[in-house]
BATORRO-763446 format. One record per residue (C-alpha): residue number from 0; residue in three letters; y, z, x. Coordinates in Angstrom, 1 decimal, always signed. Layout:
+-----+---------+--------+--------+--------+
! num ! residuo !     c2 !     c3 !     c1 !
+-----+---------+--------+--------+--------+
! NUM !     ALA !      Y !      Z !      X !
...
+-----+---------+--------+--------+--------+
//
This chain:
+-----+---------+--------+--------+--------+
! num ! residuo !     c2 !     c3 !     c1 !
+-----+---------+--------+--------+--------+
!   0 !     MET !   -1.4 !  -30.6 !   -5.7 !
!   1 !     SER !   +2.5 !  -30.8 !   -5.5 !
!   2 !     GLN !   +4.2 !  -30.3 !   -2.5 !
!   3 !     SER !   +5.6 !  -27.2 !   -4.7 !
!   4 !     PHE !   +3.0 !  -25.6 !   -5.1 !
!   5 !     ARG !   +1.1 !  -26.1 !   -1.7 !
!   6 !     GLN !   +4.2 !  -24.6 !   +0.8 !
!   7 !     PRO !   +4.1 !  -21.3 !   -0.7 !
!   8 !     ASP !   +0.6 !  -20.6 !   -0.6 !
!   9 !     ILE !   +0.8 !  -22.8 !   +3.2 !
!  10 !     LEU !   +3.6 !  -19.6 !   +3.8 !
!  11 !     GLU !   +0.8 !  -17.0 !   +2.2 !
!  12 !     ILE !   -2.0 !  -18.1 !   +4.4 !
!  13 !     ALA !   +0.8 !  -18.0 !   +7.2 !
!  14 !     ARG !   +1.1 !  -14.4 !   +7.0 !
!  15 !     ALA !   -2.6 !  -13.7 !   +6.5 !
!  16 !     GLU !   -3.5 !  -15.2 !   +9.8 !
!  17 !     GLY !   -0.6 !  -15.5 !  +12.3 !
!  18 !     LYS !   -1.1 !  -19.1 !  +12.4 !
!  19 !     VAL !   -2.0 !  -22.4 !  +10.4 !
!  20 !     THR !   -2.6 !  -25.5 !  +11.9 !
!  21 !     VAL !   -2.2 !  -28.9 !  +10.0 !
!  22 !     GLU !   -5.9 !  -30.0 !  +10.4 !
!  23 !     GLY !   -6.7 !  -26.8 !   +8.8 !
!  24 !     LEU !   -4.4 !  -27.0 !   +6.2 !
!  25 !     ALA !   -4.8 !  -31.2 !   +5.6 !
!  26 !     ASP !   -8.8 !  -29.8 !   +4.9 !
!  27 !     HIS !   -7.8 !  -27.0 !   +2.2 !
!  28 !     PHE !   -5.2 !  -28.9 !   +0.3 !
!  29 !     ASP !   -7.7 !  -32.6 !   +0.6 !
!  30 !     VAL !   -4.8 !  -34.0 !   +2.0 !
!  31 !     THR !   -3.6 !  -36.2 !   +4.7 !
!  32 !     VAL !   -2.6 !  -34.3 !   +7.7 !
!  33 !     GLN !   +0.9 !  -36.8 !   +7.2 !
!  34 !     THR !   +1.3 !  -34.6 !   +4.4 !
!  35 !     ILE !   +0.8 !  -31.1 !   +5.4 !
!  36 !     ARG !   +3.7 !  -32.5 !   +8.6 !
!  37 !     ARG !   +5.8 !  -33.1 !   +5.4 !
!  38 !     ASP !   +5.5 !  -29.8 !   +4.5 !
!  39 !     LEU !   +5.1 !  -27.5 !   +7.3 !
!  40 !     THR !   +8.2 !  -29.8 !   +8.6 !
!  41 !     GLU !  +10.3 !  -28.7 !   +5.6 !
!  42 !     LEU !   +8.9 !  -25.1 !   +5.7 !
!  43 !     ALA !  +10.6 !  -24.8 !   +9.9 !
!  44 !     ASN !  +14.1 !  -26.3 !   +8.3 !
!  45 !     ALA !  +14.4 !  -24.2 !   +5.6 !
!  46 !     GLY !  +13.5 !  -21.5 !   +8.9 !
!  47 !     LYS !  +10.3 !  -19.4 !   +6.7 !
!  48 !     LEU !   +7.8 !  -21.6 !   +9.7 !
!  49 !     GLU !   +8.5 !  -22.2 !  +13.5 !
!  50 !     ARG !   +6.6 !  -25.4 !  +14.6 !
!  51 !     VAL !   +4.6 !  -25.8 !  +17.2 !
!  52 !     HIS !   +2.2 !  -27.5 !  +18.8 !
!  53 !     GLY !   -0.7 !  -28.8 !  +16.0 !
!  54 !     GLY !   +0.5 !  -26.7 !  +13.4 !
!  55 !     ALA !   +3.1 !  -24.1 !  +13.1 !
!  56 !     ILE !   +3.5 !  -19.6 !  +13.7 !
!  57 !     LEU !   +5.6 !  -17.0 !  +12.0 !
!  58 !     PRO !   +9.6 !  -17.6 !  +13.6 !
!  59 !     SER !  +10.2 !  -15.3 !  +16.2 !
!  60 !     GLY !  +14.1 !  -14.1 !  +16.8 !
!  61 !     VAL !  +15.4 !  -11.7 !  +17.2 !
!  62 !     ASN !  +14.4 !   -9.9 !  +14.0 !
!  63 !     ASN !  +10.6 !   -7.8 !  +13.1 !
!  64 !     ILE !   +8.9 !   -9.7 !  +10.2 !
!  65 !     LEU !   +9.3 !   -7.3 !   +7.0 !
!  66 !     TYR !   +6.8 !   -4.1 !   +7.8 !
!  67 !     ASP !   +5.6 !   -5.2 !   +4.3 !
!  68 !     GLU !   +4.6 !   -8.6 !   +6.2 !
!  69 !     ARG !   +2.7 !   -7.4 !   +9.3 !
!  70 !     ARG !   +1.0 !   -5.0 !   +7.5 !
!  71 !     ARG !   -0.8 !   -8.4 !   +5.7 !
!  72 !     LEU !   -0.2 !  -10.4 !   +9.1 !
!  73 !     ASN !   -3.9 !  -10.5 !  +10.8 !
!  74 !     GLU !   -5.2 !   -7.4 !   +8.8 !
!  75 !     ALA !   -9.1 !   -8.6 !   +9.7 !
!  76 !     ALA !   -8.4 !   -8.6 !  +13.5 !
!  77 !     LYS !   -5.8 !   -5.5 !  +13.0 !
!  78 !     THR !   -9.0 !   -3.7 !  +11.8 !
!  79 !     ALA !  -11.2 !   -4.8 !  +14.7 !
!  80 !     ILE !   -8.5 !   -4.0 !  +17.0 !
!  81 !     ALA !   -8.7 !   -0.6 !  +15.9 !
!  82 !     ARG !  -12.1 !   -0.3 !  +15.4 !
!  83 !     ALA !  -12.5 !   -1.4 !  +19.5 !
!  84 !     CYS !   -9.8 !   +1.0 !  +20.0 !
!  85 !     ALA !  -10.6 !   +4.1 !  +18.7 !
!  86 !     ALA !  -14.2 !   +4.2 !  +20.3 !
!  87 !     ALA !  -12.7 !   +4.1 !  +23.9 !
!  88 !     ILE !  -11.5 !   +7.7 !  +22.7 !
!  89 !     PRO !  -13.3 !  +11.0 !  +23.2 !
!  90 !     ASP !  -12.8 !  +13.8 !  +21.1 !
!  91 !     GLU !   -9.8 !  +16.4 !  +22.2 !
!  92 !     ALA !   -8.4 !  +14.2 !  +24.0 !
!  93 !     SER !   -4.0 !  +14.4 !  +23.7 !
!  94 !     VAL !   -2.8 !  +10.8 !  +22.4 !
!  95 !     PHE !   -0.2 !   +9.2 !  +21.6 !
!  96 !     LEU !   +0.2 !   +6.7 !  +19.1 !
!  97 !     ASP !   +3.2 !   +4.5 !  +18.9 !
!  98 !     ILE !   +5.2 !   +2.4 !  +15.7 !
!  99 !     GLY !   +3.5 !   -0.5 !  +14.3 !
! 100 !     THR !   +0.5 !   -1.9 !  +12.0 !
! 101 !     THR !   -1.4 !   -2.2 !  +14.0 !
! 102 !     THR !   -1.6 !   +2.0 !  +15.2 !
! 103 !     GLU !   -1.8 !   +3.0 !  +11.3 !
! 104 !     ALA !   -4.6 !   +0.9 !  +12.1 !
! 105 !     VAL !   -6.2 !   +2.9 !  +15.1 !
! 106 !     ALA !   -5.3 !   +6.2 !  +13.8 !
! 107 !     ARG !   -7.4 !   +5.7 !  +10.3 !
! 108 !     GLU !   -9.8 !   +4.7 !  +12.5 !
! 109 !     LEU !   -9.5 !   +8.3 !  +13.9 !
! 110 !     ILE !   -9.9 !  +10.4 !  +11.2 !
! 111 !     ASP !  -12.9 !  +10.9 !  +12.0 !
! 112 !     HIS !  -12.4 !  +12.3 !  +15.6 !
! 113 !     ARG !  -12.8 !  +16.3 !  +16.4 !
! 114 !     ASN !  -10.2 !  +18.8 !  +17.9 !
! 115 !     LEU !   -7.6 !  +15.9 !  +17.9 !
! 116 !     MET !   -4.2 !  +17.1 !  +19.2 !
! 117 !     VAL !   -1.6 !  +13.3 !  +18.1 !
! 118 !     VAL !   +2.2 !  +12.8 !  +18.7 !
! 119 !     THR !   +3.6 !  +10.5 !  +16.9 !
! 120 !     ASN !   +7.4 !   +8.8 !  +16.1 !
! 121 !     ASN !   +5.6 !   +7.0 !  +13.4 !
! 122 !     MET !   +5.4 !   +8.8 !  +10.4 !
! 123 !     ASN !   +3.0 !   +6.1 !   +8.4 !
! 124 !     VAL !   +0.9 !   +7.6 !  +11.8 !
! 125 !     ALA !   +1.5 !  +10.9 !  +10.6 !
! 126 !     GLN !   +0.6 !  +11.5 !   +7.1 !
! 127 !     ILE !   -2.6 !   +9.0 !   +7.6 !
! 128 !     LEU !   -4.0 !  +11.7 !   +9.7 !
! 129 !     LEU !   -2.9 !  +14.4 !   +7.8 !
! 130 !     ALA !   -6.7 !  +13.5 !   +6.8 !
! 131 !     ASN !   -8.1 !  +15.1 !   +9.3 !
! 132 !     LYS !   -8.5 !  +18.6 !   +9.3 !
! 133 !     SER !   -9.3 !  +19.2 !  +12.5 !
! 134 !     CYS !   -6.0 !  +17.4 !  +13.8 !
! 135 !     ASN !   -3.1 !  +19.0 !  +15.7 !
! 136 !     ILE !   -0.3 !  +16.5 !  +14.6 !
! 137 !     VAL !   +3.0 !  +16.4 !  +15.7 !
! 138 !     VAL !   +6.1 !  +14.5 !  +15.3 !
! 139 !     ALA !   +8.3 !  +13.8 !  +17.7 !
! 140 !     GLY !  +11.9 !  +13.7 !  +16.8 !
! 141 !     GLY !  +14.5 !  +11.2 !  +16.7 !
! 142 !     ALA !  +16.4 !   +8.4 !  +14.6 !
! 143 !     LEU !  +14.0 !   +7.7 !  +11.3 !
! 144 !     ARG !  +14.5 !   +4.1 !  +10.9 !
! 145 !     ARG !  +13.7 !   +3.3 !   +7.5 !
! 146 !     ALA !  +12.1 !   -0.1 !   +8.0 !
! 147 !     ASP !   +8.9 !   +1.5 !   +9.0 !
! 148 !     ASN !   +9.2 !   +5.5 !   +8.5 !
! 149 !     GLY !   +9.2 !   +4.7 !  +13.2 !
! 150 !     LEU !  +11.1 !   +8.0 !  +15.3 !
! 151 !     VAL !  +13.2 !   +6.0 !  +17.7 !
! 152 !     GLY !  +16.4 !   +7.2 !  +19.9 !
! 153 !     ASN !  +16.9 !   +9.0 !  +23.0 !
! 154 !     LEU !  +15.6 !  +12.1 !  +21.1 !
! 155 !     THR !  +12.5 !  +10.3 !  +21.6 !
! 156 !     ALA !  +12.0 !   +9.7 !  +24.6 !
! 157 !     ARG !  +13.3 !  +13.2 !  +25.5 !
! 158 !     THR !  +10.4 !  +14.7 !  +23.4 !
! 159 !     ILE !   +7.5 !  +12.5 !  +24.7 !
! 160 !     GLU !   +8.7 !  +13.4 !  +28.6 !
! 161 !     ASN !   +8.0 !  +16.5 !  +27.5 !
! 162 !     PHE !   +4.4 !  +15.9 !  +27.5 !
! 163 !     LYS !   +1.6 !  +14.1 !  +29.8 !
! 164 !     PHE !   -0.4 !  +12.3 !  +27.5 !
! 165 !     ASP !   -4.4 !  +11.3 !  +27.7 !
! 166 !     TYR !   -4.1 !   +8.0 !  +25.6 !
! 167 !     ALA !   -0.8 !   +6.7 !  +25.0 !
! 168 !     ILE !   -1.9 !   +3.9 !  +22.5 !
! 169 !     LEU !   +0.9 !   +1.1 !  +22.2 !
! 170 !     GLY !   +1.8 !   -1.9 !  +20.4 !
! 171 !     CYS !   +4.3 !   -4.5 !  +21.0 !
! 172 !     SER !   +6.2 !   -7.3 !  +18.7 !
! 173 !     ALA !   +5.1 !  -10.2 !  +21.9 !
! 174 !     MET !   +3.9 !  -10.8 !  +24.5 !
! 175 !     ASP !   +5.6 !  -13.9 !  +27.2 !
! 176 !     ASP !   +3.8 !  -15.9 !  +29.3 !
! 177 !     ASP !   +3.7 !  -13.7 !  +32.1 !
! 178 !     GLY !   +2.6 !  -11.4 !  +30.7 !
! 179 !     ASP !   +6.0 !   -9.1 !  +29.8 !
! 180 !     LEU !   +5.3 !   -7.0 !  +26.5 !
! 181 !     LEU !   +9.3 !   -7.0 !  +24.0 !
! 182 !     ASP !  +10.0 !   -5.9 !  +21.1 !
! 183 !     PHE !  +13.4 !   -6.5 !  +18.9 !
! 184 !     ASP !  +14.7 !   -2.7 !  +19.1 !
! 185 !     ILE !  +15.6 !   -1.0 !  +21.9 !
! 186 !     GLN !  +16.1 !   +2.2 !  +21.0 !
! 187 !     GLU !  +11.8 !   +1.5 !  +20.2 !
! 188 !     VAL !  +11.7 !   -0.3 !  +23.8 !
! 189 !     LEU !  +12.8 !   +3.5 !  +25.2 !
! 190 !     VAL !  +10.6 !   +4.8 !  +23.8 !
! 191 !     GLY !   +7.7 !   +3.2 !  +25.0 !
! 192 !     GLN !   +9.4 !   +2.5 !  +28.5 !
! 193 !     THR !   +9.0 !   +6.1 !  +28.6 !
! 194 !     LEU !   +5.5 !   +6.2 !  +27.4 !
! 195 !     LEU !   +4.4 !   +4.4 !  +30.5 !
! 196 !     ASN !   +5.4 !   +7.2 !  +32.8 !
! 197 !     ARG !   +4.2 !  +10.0 !  +30.5 !
! 198 !     SER !   +0.3 !   +8.9 !  +29.7 !
! 199 !     ARG !   -2.8 !   +8.9 !  +32.4 !
! 200 !     GLU !   -4.0 !   +6.1 !  +29.9 !
! 201 !     VAL !   -2.1 !   +3.2 !  +28.6 !
! 202 !     PHE !   -4.0 !   +1.5 !  +25.7 !
! 203 !     LEU !   -2.0 !   -2.0 !  +24.5 !
! 204 !     VAL !   -3.0 !   -3.2 !  +20.7 !
! 205 !     ALA !   -2.1 !   -6.0 !  +19.4 !
! 206 !     ASP !   -3.5 !   -9.1 !  +17.5 !
! 207 !     SER !   -3.3 !  -12.9 !  +19.0 !
! 208 !     SER !   +0.1 !  -13.8 !  +16.5 !
! 209 !     LYS !   +1.6 !  -12.0 !  +19.7 !
! 210 !     PHE !   +0.8 !  -14.0 !  +22.0 !
! 211 !     GLN !   +3.0 !  -16.8 !  +19.8 !
! 212 !     ARG !   +5.7 !  -14.9 !  +19.5 !
! 213 !     SER !   +8.8 !  -14.6 !  +21.0 !
! 214 !     ALA !  +11.1 !  -10.6 !  +21.2 !
! 215 !     PRO !  +14.9 !  -10.3 !  +23.5 !
! 216 !     VAL !  +13.6 !   -6.5 !  +24.8 !
! 217 !     ARG !  +11.6 !   -6.1 !  +27.6 !
! 218 !     ILE !   +9.1 !   -3.1 !  +27.2 !
! 219 !     GLY !   +7.0 !   -3.7 !  +30.7 !
! 220 !     SER !   +4.0 !   -5.3 !  +31.5 !
! 221 !     LEU !   +1.0 !   -5.6 !  +31.4 !
! 222 !     ARG !   +0.6 !   -4.7 !  +35.0 !
! 223 !     ASP !   +1.6 !   -1.0 !  +33.5 !
! 224 !     VAL !   -0.8 !   -1.8 !  +31.7 !
! 225 !     HIS !   -5.0 !   +0.2 !  +31.6 !
! 226 !     GLN !   -6.7 !   -1.0 !  +28.4 !
! 227 !     VAL !   -5.9 !   -4.7 !  +26.1 !
! 228 !     PHE !   -7.9 !   -4.9 !  +22.5 !
! 229 !     THR !   -7.3 !   -7.8 !  +21.3 !
! 230 !     ASP !   -8.5 !  -10.4 !  +18.7 !
! 231 !     GLN !   -8.7 !  -13.4 !  +21.2 !
! 232 !     PRO !   -8.6 !  -14.1 !  +24.5 !
! 233 !     LEU !   -5.7 !  -14.1 !  +26.1 !
! 234 !     PRO !   -3.9 !  -17.8 !  +28.2 !
! 235 !     PRO !   -6.9 !  -18.2 !  +31.2 !
! 236 !     ARG !   -3.6 !  -17.8 !  +33.9 !
! 237 !     LEU !   -2.7 !  -14.5 !  +32.0 !
! 238 !     ALA !   -6.1 !  -13.5 !  +32.2 !
! 239 !     GLU !   -6.6 !  -14.1 !  +35.7 !
! 240 !     GLN !   -3.6 !  -12.3 !  +36.0 !
! 241 !     CYS !   -5.3 !   -8.8 !  +34.2 !
! 242 !     GLY !   -8.1 !   -9.1 !  +36.5 !
! 243 !     GLY !   -6.2 !   -8.6 !  +39.1 !
! 244 !     TRP !   -3.8 !   -6.0 !  +38.0 !
! 245 !     GLY !   -6.8 !   -4.0 !  +37.4 !
! 246 !     THR !   -6.5 !   -4.0 !  +33.5 !
! 247 !     ALA !   -9.1 !   -4.5 !  +31.2 !
! 248 !     VAL !   -9.3 !   -6.6 !  +28.3 !
! 249 !     HIS !  -11.2 !   -6.1 !  +25.5 !
! 250 !     VAL !  -11.9 !   -8.8 !  +22.8 !
! 251 !     THR !  -12.9 !   -8.1 !  +19.4 !
! 252 !     GLY !  -14.6 !   -9.9 !  +16.8 !
! 253 !     PRO !  -13.7 !  -10.4 !  +13.0 !
! 254 !     ALA !  -14.5 !   -6.7 !  +11.3 !
! 255 !     PRO !  -17.7 !   -6.4 !  +10.7 !
! 256 !     ASP !  -17.2 !   -5.2 !   +5.9 !
+-----+---------+--------+--------+--------+
//
């Protein structure tokens, strides 16, 4: 396969899995590791990937990945995370669901729950939960962010302050080595920070691609979270810190067919 045909396929694999490895791609395309390294270097120089040890990941920066691309990224892992998270939420609970493709996956797994009250600033979540006839849906006010149908800003945060949720389900765009949770939009971060103080239990849903990304704005820390649902083990030092903070970490396998 020529280089011009390989590189779009490499990007598709990166979008689906969150990262690519030199050895994995060499096996996949039946070429040498040197050939793959050249491909990854050219893609990195074009700003389409970011080189890391042993491979590449989708680029970080001050802007998030396009929402449609985020929906496809690690889709199977997000489904498994969502199922595990939803299983920890009982019927008749009050729940906040945040903006994000993984929280949307959680909403799909809550369709058979009974008598929930769900508050959300994610219009996609509200649309998904219309299928749950016993679910009371409250959409928080705020400024509409057309890129992802999210509602953000001071009005959203003030709405949240009127509630005390049993469970808040949060996502993040990136996670730092010290356990800080990061995002790209300061208006969205304001909502996340308010939720940390207005919820009895805070669940973080984040696939492992978030461990390798960076973002400029801090939401909070894993020490502020009660339970984490992810698809791969946390880095050893961070896992040890979570134990000290009392943050439970649930590592899911791939979603069953």
